[in-house]
C-alpha positions as CSV (number, residue, x, y, z in Angstrom):
1,X,20.9,23.8,51.9
2,X,19.0,26.9,50.9
3,X,15.6,27.0,50.1
4,X,13.3,29.6,49.7
5,X,10.7,26.8,48.7
6,X,9.5,24.4,50.7
7,X,7.9,21.7,48.1
8,X,5.9,19.9,51.4
9,X,3.4,22.7,50.7
10,X,1.7,24.3,47.8
11,X,3.4,26.0,45.2
12,X,0.9,29.2,45.6
13,X,0.1,29.1,49.2
14,X,1.8,32.5,50.0
15,X,-1.2,33.4,48.4
16,X,-4.1,31.9,50.1
17,X,-4.9,32.6,53.7
18,X,-5.6,28.7,55.0
19,X,-5.0,25.6,53.5
20,X,-7.2,23.2,51.1
21,X,-9.2,20.9,53.0
22,X,-8.7,17.4,52.7
23,X,-11.6,16.9,50.7
24,X,-10.8,19.2,47.9
25,X,-7.2,17.9,48.3
26,X,-9.0,14.5,46.8
27,X,-11.2,15.7,44.8
28,X,-8.8,18.8,42.4
29,X,-5.3,16.0,42.9
30,X,-4.7,13.6,39.8
31,X,-1.7,12.0,40.2
32,X,-3.6,8.3,41.4
33,X,-4.1,8.8,37.7
34,X,-1.6,11.1,35.2
35,X,1.5,9.4,37.2
36,X,1.7,7.7,34.0
37,X,2.9,10.4,32.3
38,X,5.8,10.5,33.7
39,X,9.0,9.8,32.2
40,X,7.3,11.7,29.5
41,X,7.6,13.9,31.5
42,X,11.3,13.9,32.7
43,X,12.2,13.7,29.1
44,X,10.2,17.1,28.3
45,X,12.0,18.7,31.5
46,X,15.1,17.6,30.4
47,X,15.2,19.3,27.0
48,X,13.4,22.3,28.7
49,X,16.6,22.6,30.1
50,X,19.3,22.1,27.7
51,X,17.6,24.4,25.7
52,X,17.4,26.9,28.8
53,X,21.9,26.1,29.5
54,X,22.2,26.8,25.7
55,X,20.1,30.0,25.9
56,X,22.1,30.9,28.8
57,X,19.2,30.7,31.1
58,X,20.5,28.1,33.6
59,X,23.9,27.4,33.8
60,X,25.9,24.4,32.5
61,X,26.0,23.3,36.0
62,X,22.8,23.1,37.1
63,X,21.9,21.5,33.3
64,X,24.0,18.8,35.2
65,X,22.6,18.4,38.2
66,X,19.1,18.5,36.9
67,X,20.0,15.4,34.1
68,X,21.8,13.5,37.4
69,X,18.3,14.3,39.8
70,X,15.4,13.1,36.8
71,X,18.3,9.7,36.2
72,X,17.9,8.8,40.0
73,X,13.3,9.9,39.5
74,X,14.0,7.3,36.2
75,X,15.0,4.8,37.8
76,X,13.0,5.3,41.0
77,X,10.1,5.6,38.9
78,X,10.7,2.4,36.9
79,X,11.5,0.3,40.3
80,X,9.0,1.1,41.9
81,X,10.1,3.4,44.8
82,X,9.1,6.8,44.1
83,X,7.0,8.0,46.2
84,X,3.7,9.4,45.2
85,X,2.5,12.4,47.3
86,X,-1.1,12.9,47.6
87,X,-0.6,16.4,48.6
88,X,1.5,17.5,45.9
89,X,-1.1,16.5,43.4
90,X,0.3,15.8,40.2
91,X,3.2,14.2,38.5
92,X,4.8,17.1,37.7
93,X,4.4,19.0,41.3
94,X,6.0,14.9,42.0
95,X,9.2,15.6,40.5
96,X,10.1,18.4,40.2
97,X,9.4,18.5,44.5
98,X,12.1,15.4,44.6
99,X,14.5,17.3,42.6
100,X,15.0,19.8,44.4
101,X,15.4,17.5,47.3
102,X,18.0,15.2,45.1
103,X,19.9,18.2,43.4
104,X,18.4,22.0,45.3
105,X,18.5,24.8,44.0
106,X,19.4,23.8,40.0
107,X,15.9,21.8,40.4
108,X,14.0,24.8,41.3
109,X,15.5,26.4,38.0
110,X,13.9,23.9,36.3
111,X,10.6,25.5,35.9
112,X,11.9,29.1,34.6
113,X,10.7,29.8,31.6
114,X,8.1,27.9,31.5
115,X,5.2,26.6,33.4
116,X,2.3,23.6,34.4
117,X,-0.5,25.0,30.9
118,X,2.1,24.1,28.8
119,X,3.9,21.2,31.2
120,X,0.7,18.9,31.1
121,X,0.1,19.7,27.2
122,X,3.5,18.7,26.2
123,X,3.5,15.4,28.6
124,X,0.3,14.8,27.4
125,X,1.3,15.1,23.6
126,X,4.1,12.7,24.1
127,X,2.4,10.1,25.8
128,X,-0.4,10.3,22.7
129,X,2.4,10.7,20.1
130,X,3.8,6.9,21.9
131,X,0.2,5.7,22.1
132,X,-0.2,6.3,18.2
133,X,2.4,4.2,17.4
134,X,2.4,1.0,19.6
135,X,-1.8,1.3,18.1
136,X,-0.8,1.7,14.9
137,X,1.9,-1.2,15.1
138,X,-0.8,-3.3,16.5
139,X,-3.0,-2.5,13.8
140,X,-1.1,-3.7,11.3
141,X,0.0,-6.9,12.6
142,X,-3.9,-7.3,13.3
143,X,-4.3,-7.2,9.8
144,X,-1.4,-9.4,9.1
145,X,-3.6,-11.9,10.8
146,X,-6.8,-11.2,8.3
147,X,-5.0,-11.2,5.1
148,X,-2.7,-14.8,6.4
149,X,-6.5,-15.8,6.5
150,X,-7.8,-14.4,3.7
151,X,-4.9,-16.2,1.7
152,X,-5.7,-19.5,3.1
153,X,-9.4,-19.4,2.1
154,X,-9.3,-17.2,-1.2
155,X,-11.1,-20.7,-2.6
156,X,-13.5,-21.2,0.2
157,X,-17.2,-20.5,-0.7
158,X,-20.2,-18.8,2.0
159,X,-22.7,-16.6,1.2
160,X,-22.2,-13.0,1.2
161,X,-25.4,-11.5,3.1
162,X,-27.4,-8.4,2.8
163,X,-30.0,-7.5,5.0
164,X,-28.7,-10.6,7.3
165,X,-30.2,-12.7,4.0
166,X,-28.5,-14.9,1.6
167,X,-27.4,-12.0,-1.2
168,X,-24.8,-14.2,-3.4
169,X,-21.6,-16.2,-3.4
170,X,-18.8,-14.5,-2.0
171,X,-14.9,-15.6,-1.7
172,X,-13.9,-16.0,2.8
173,X,-10.9,-14.9,1.9
174,X,-12.4,-11.6,0.4
175,X,-14.9,-11.2,3.0
176,X,-12.5,-10.8,5.7
177,X,-10.2,-8.3,3.2
178,X,-12.8,-6.2,3.3
179,X,-11.8,-5.7,7.6
180,X,-8.6,-5.4,6.1
181,X,-9.8,-2.7,4.3
182,X,-11.3,-1.2,7.7
183,X,-8.8,-1.4,9.2
184,X,-6.4,0.6,6.8
185,X,-8.4,3.2,6.7
186,X,-8.3,3.1,10.3
187,X,-4.2,3.2,10.4
188,X,-4.4,6.5,8.0
189,X,-6.4,8.5,10.0
190,X,-3.8,7.2,13.0
191,X,-1.5,9.2,11.1
192,X,-3.0,11.8,10.4
193,X,-4.1,12.8,13.8
194,X,-0.6,11.7,14.9
195,X,0.3,15.3,12.6
196,X,-1.8,17.1,14.7
197,X,-0.3,15.7,17.7
198,X,3.5,15.9,17.0
199,X,3.8,20.0,17.4
200,X,4.8,21.7,20.3
201,X,3.2,23.8,23.2
202,X,6.0,24.3,25.8
203,X,7.3,27.5,25.9
204,X,4.1,29.3,26.1
205,X,3.9,29.7,29.3
206,X,0.5,30.2,31.0
207,X,-0.9,31.8,28.5
208,X,0.8,34.3,27.3
209,X,4.2,33.2,26.5
210,X,7.2,34.1,28.6
211,X,9.9,37.1,28.3
212,X,12.9,34.5,29.0
213,X,14.8,34.2,25.6
214,X,13.7,30.7,25.1
215,X,14.6,28.8,21.7
216,X,11.0,26.6,21.3
217,X,12.1,25.3,17.8
218,X,15.4,23.4,20.0
219,X,13.5,22.3,22.2
220,X,10.8,21.0,19.2
221,X,14.4,19.3,17.8
222,X,14.8,17.4,21.0
223,X,11.9,15.8,21.3
224,X,10.9,14.7,17.4
225,X,8.3,17.3,17.3
226,X,7.7,18.6,14.0
227,X,6.4,22.2,14.3
228,X,5.6,24.4,17.0
229,X,2.5,25.2,18.6
230,X,1.8,28.9,17.2
231,X,-0.2,30.9,19.9
232,X,0.3,30.6,23.4
233,X,-3.6,30.5,24.6
234,X,-4.5,28.4,21.8
235,X,-1.1,26.2,22.7
236,X,-1.6,25.6,26.1
237,X,-6.0,24.9,26.4
238,X,-6.2,22.9,22.8
239,X,-7.6,19.3,22.8
240,X,-8.6,18.7,19.9
241,X,-5.6,16.4,18.9
242,X,-6.9,14.7,22.4
243,X,-10.7,14.6,20.6
244,X,-9.7,13.7,17.0
245,X,-7.4,10.6,18.1
246,X,-10.6,9.3,20.3
247,X,-12.2,9.9,17.9
248,X,-10.2,7.3,15.0
249,X,-10.2,5.2,18.7
250,X,-13.8,4.5,18.7
251,X,-13.5,4.0,14.7
252,X,-11.0,1.1,15.3
253,X,-13.8,-0.2,17.8
254,X,-16.7,0.0,15.2
255,X,-14.6,-2.3,13.3
256,X,-13.7,-4.3,15.5
257,X,-17.4,-4.3,17.1
258,X,-18.4,-5.4,13.4
259,X,-16.2,-8.2,13.3
260,X,-16.7,-9.5,16.8
261,X,-20.8,-9.4,15.8
262,X,-20.1,-11.9,12.5
263,X,-17.6,-14.0,14.9
264,X,-20.2,-14.7,17.2
265,X,-23.1,-15.0,14.8
266,X,-20.4,-17.4,12.7
267,X,-20.1,-19.3,15.9
268,X,-23.1,-20.0,16.7
269,X,-24.6,-23.4,16.0
270,X,-26.7,-22.5,13.8
271,X,-24.6,-20.7,11.3
272,X,-21.1,-23.4,12.4
273,X,-18.8,-21.4,10.1
274,X,-16.2,-20.9,12.2
275,X,-14.4,-22.2,15.7
276,X,-12.5,-20.1,18.5
277,X,-10.0,-20.8,20.3
278,X,-10.3,-22.4,23.8
279,X,-8.3,-19.8,25.2
280,X,-10.8,-17.1,24.2
281,X,-14.3,-18.3,24.8
282,X,-15.7,-19.7,28.7
283,X,-18.7,-22.3,30.0
284,X,-22.3,-21.8,31.5
285,X,-21.7,-22.1,35.0
286,X,-25.3,-24.9,34.4
287,X,-25.5,-25.4,30.5
288,X,-22.4,-27.9,30.5
289,X,-22.4,-28.0,26.3
290,X,-22.0,-24.0,26.4
291,X,-19.0,-22.7,24.6
292,X,-19.6,-18.4,24.6
293,X,-17.3,-16.4,22.2
294,X,-16.8,-13.8,25.5
295,X,-13.9,-11.8,23.9
296,X,-15.7,-10.6,20.9
297,X,-18.5,-10.2,22.8
298,X,-16.4,-8.1,25.0
299,X,-15.1,-6.4,22.6
300,X,-18.6,-5.4,21.1
301,X,-19.4,-4.5,24.2
302,X,-15.8,-2.1,25.0
303,X,-17.0,-0.2,21.9
304,X,-19.4,1.5,23.9
305,X,-17.0,2.8,26.3
306,X,-14.7,4.4,23.8
307,X,-17.4,5.9,22.4
308,X,-18.6,7.1,25.5
309,X,-15.0,9.1,26.1
310,X,-15.5,10.4,23.4
311,X,-19.2,12.2,23.7
312,X,-16.4,12.8,27.4
313,X,-13.7,15.0,25.5
314,X,-16.5,17.1,23.7
315,X,-18.8,18.2,26.5
316,X,-15.0,18.1,28.6
317,X,-14.4,21.3,25.8
318,X,-17.8,22.4,25.4
319,X,-18.5,26.3,25.9
320,X,-14.9,26.4,27.6
321,X,-13.0,30.5,27.6
322,X,-9.5,30.9,26.4
323,X,-7.4,29.8,27.9
324,X,-6.0,27.0,30.1
325,X,-9.0,25.8,32.6
326,X,-8.9,22.9,35.2
327,X,-11.7,21.1,33.9
328,X,-9.1,20.0,31.1
329,X,-8.0,17.8,34.0
330,X,-10.4,15.2,33.0
331,X,-9.3,15.2,29.4
332,X,-6.4,12.4,30.8
333,X,-8.8,9.3,32.7
334,X,-10.9,8.9,29.1
335,X,-7.9,9.2,26.7
336,X,-5.2,6.5,28.5
337,X,-8.6,3.9,28.8
338,X,-9.2,4.7,25.2
339,X,-5.8,4.0,24.0
340,X,-6.0,0.8,26.7
341,X,-8.6,-0.7,25.6
342,X,-8.1,-0.5,21.7
343,X,-4.1,-1.3,22.3
344,X,-5.8,-3.9,24.5
345,X,-8.7,-5.0,21.8
346,X,-6.1,-5.2,19.0
347,X,-3.7,-7.8,20.5
348,X,-5.9,-9.7,21.4
349,X,-8.0,-10.1,18.7
350,X,-4.5,-10.4,16.5
351,X,-3.7,-13.9,18.8
352,X,-7.7,-15.0,18.4
353,X,-7.6,-14.0,14.6
354,X,-4.6,-16.7,14.4
355,X,-6.1,-18.6,15.5
356,X,-9.5,-19.2,14.0
357,X,-10.9,-22.9,12.6
358,X,-12.4,-22.5,9.6
359,X,-15.8,-25.1,8.5
360,X,-15.6,-24.3,4.6
361,X,-18.4,-27.3,4.2
362,X,-20.7,-25.9,6.4
363,X,-20.1,-22.2,4.6
364,X,-21.1,-24.3,1.2
365,X,-24.0,-25.8,2.5
366,X,-25.8,-22.2,3.8
367,X,-24.2,-20.4,0.6
368,X,-26.7,-22.8,-2.0
369,X,-29.8,-22.3,1.3
370,X,-30.2,-19.1,0.1
371,X,-30.3,-19.1,-4.0
372,X,-27.3,-17.2,-4.3
373,X,-26.6,-17.6,-7.7
374,X,-29.7,-15.9,-8.9
375,X,-28.0,-13.1,-10.0
376,X,-25.7,-15.1,-12.0
377,X,-29.2,-16.6,-13.8
378,X,-30.6,-12.7,-14.7
379,X,-26.9,-11.7,-15.1
380,X,-27.2,-14.7,-18.1
381,X,-30.1,-14.0,-20.2
382,X,-28.4,-9.9,-19.9
383,X,-26.1,-11.6,-22.8
384,X,-28.4,-13.0,-24.0
385,X,-29.8,-10.2,-25.3
386,X,-32.4,-10.0,-22.7
387,X,-33.3,-6.2,-20.6
388,X,-32.5,-6.3,-16.9
389,X,-36.0,-6.2,-15.4
390,X,-37.2,-8.6,-17.5
391,X,-34.6,-11.0,-17.0
392,X,-34.8,-10.2,-12.9
393,X,-38.9,-10.8,-13.7
394,X,-38.2,-14.4,-15.6
395,X,-36.0,-15.7,-13.0
396,X,-37.4,-14.3,-9.9
397,X,-40.3,-16.7,-11.5
398,X,-37.3,-19.9,-11.4
399,X,-36.8,-19.5,-7.7
400,X,-40.3,-19.5,-7.0
401,X,-40.7,-22.8,-8.4
402,X,-37.3,-24.0,-6.5
403,X,-38.7,-22.9,-3.7
404,X,-41.9,-24.9,-4.0
405,X,-40.2,-27.5,-4.5
406,X,-37.7,-27.7,-2.1
407,X,-34.1,-27.5,-4.5
408,X,-31.6,-25.4,-4.9
409,X,-31.4,-23.6,-8.9
410,X,-29.2,-26.0,-10.2
411,X,-31.5,-28.6,-9.3
412,X,-34.1,-27.4,-12.3
413,X,-34.4,-29.3,-15.0
414,X,-32.9,-27.1,-18.2
415,X,-36.2,-27.7,-20.1
416,X,-38.1,-26.0,-17.4
417,X,-36.3,-23.5,-17.4
418,X,-37.0,-22.8,-20.6
419,X,-40.3,-23.1,-20.9
420,X,-39.3,-19.7,-18.2
421,X,-37.6,-17.7,-21.4
422,X,-36.0,-20.1,-24.3
423,X,-33.2,-17.7,-24.1
424,X,-31.5,-20.6,-21.2
425,X,-29.5,-23.2,-22.3
426,X,-28.0,-25.9,-21.1
427,X,-24.6,-24.0,-20.6
428,X,-27.0,-22.1,-18.1
429,X,-26.8,-25.1,-15.8
430,X,-23.0,-23.3,-14.8
431,X,-23.4,-20.1,-14.2
432,X,-25.9,-21.3,-10.9
433,X,-22.3,-23.3,-9.6
434,X,-21.4,-21.2,-6.9
435,X,-17.6,-22.0,-8.0
436,X,-18.2,-20.2,-11.1
437,X,-20.3,-17.6,-9.8
438,X,-17.0,-16.5,-7.7
439,X,-15.0,-16.9,-10.9
440,X,-17.2,-14.8,-12.6
441,X,-16.4,-12.0,-10.5
442,X,-13.0,-11.4,-12.0
443,X,-12.7,-7.5,-12.0
444,X,-10.3,-5.1,-9.7
445,X,-12.5,-5.2,-6.3
446,X,-14.1,-8.7,-7.3
447,X,-14.8,-11.7,-5.3
448,X,-12.8,-14.2,-8.1
449,X,-10.4,-16.3,-6.3
450,X,-7.7,-15.2,-8.0
451,X,-8.6,-11.1,-6.9
452,X,-8.2,-12.2,-3.8
453,X,-5.1,-13.7,-4.3
454,X,-4.3,-10.4,-6.0
455,X,-5.3,-8.5,-2.7
456,X,-3.3,-10.9,-0.5
457,X,-0.2,-10.0,-2.6
458,X,-1.1,-5.8,-2.5
459,X,-1.6,-6.0,1.1
460,X,1.5,-7.8,2.2
461,X,3.5,-5.3,0.2
462,X,2.2,-2.2,2.0
463,X,1.8,-3.5,5.6
464,X,5.2,-4.6,4.8
465,X,6.8,-1.2,3.6
466,X,5.0,0.2,6.3
């Protein structure tokens, strides 16, 4: 077989008078981590080859040979038989070298009209598009789990907090739906980021385009891209899409971390609001009574890991001149780890939420301890004609009286409350009840149980339509 190019040597070996040292080879190689792009690299190469054949740049026989060789390579990768070689540096040269071994000169013609610069930019976009789709689907699964739990607890009363102090009673279902809203915004951001990921860089070649009569729109169509990158310099050097995805992923983890903190608090004996299934917890090496919420704690910690990747990518791109620079090899590991961390976290949280055991009695006791209906009494007085600031002062004195006696507001005799303000009647006792307080907030976005059920129905419709 005629061989003008020996893939056992560097692709640029004729330019240099000495080989790359072993240390530099290890330092610059990326095949240890970018091989996960392999199947996307094959997809991109097949689309490129199809376009080359349609444009008459390579023959139909070459296209058929490339297709056969790539099918064999795909099978070898899937079965674990493919031999990855460090000396070939990256996923692209490894696949190209094996293709040449399998089909000869046709494999060498595949790289016509492209560069590794636009090739890797295409591969990473193909991979990230798939990763976003997986994460978005798992995000919806977590939302469904939260919605299902919220539906079961629309009438469950818990204390709502500000400053981690008891503020007003809320429905536990309402509290859970707050996270559904957060994750809904995360889904919107991922969809928005995906639109900018889904643009084809291939055809930009090294930085300036190519002299061959290529059809970039045809390649975009074959690969399912919405369009092409319009400037060849920007196409090969842009990593905004990676930063944007990692920023969206950081917000996903930020919301997971907030939920994690609450799960940890709620599970502690001081709260005792919930219990997590044993499979998400561990014990102590010396304290046999302990049941530690390791999964939410670790997710809280992994949030910092993902946020760190965002900072790393921002610094990676800072002050890079056009066009492609070797710096950009460092984009893959943080990007891969971000996607893996977010996807794994969402999967385990979906399962964990489905196994939460709620303790309504403990939630209600906690709500009773914090004078959570004080605002309801103030609202009651305002409706009777008292200015709000005056009503606020009356209720503050009532709370102080209840604190001194160690009782709840609802336990104070009406006669004593009337001594603080004659507008208070027997009907004031109704507004001081937890469930009455809950039901009174019956408006769009409020915590009344029927509003919670309406939001559950709304979210089920949105998630089913997604």
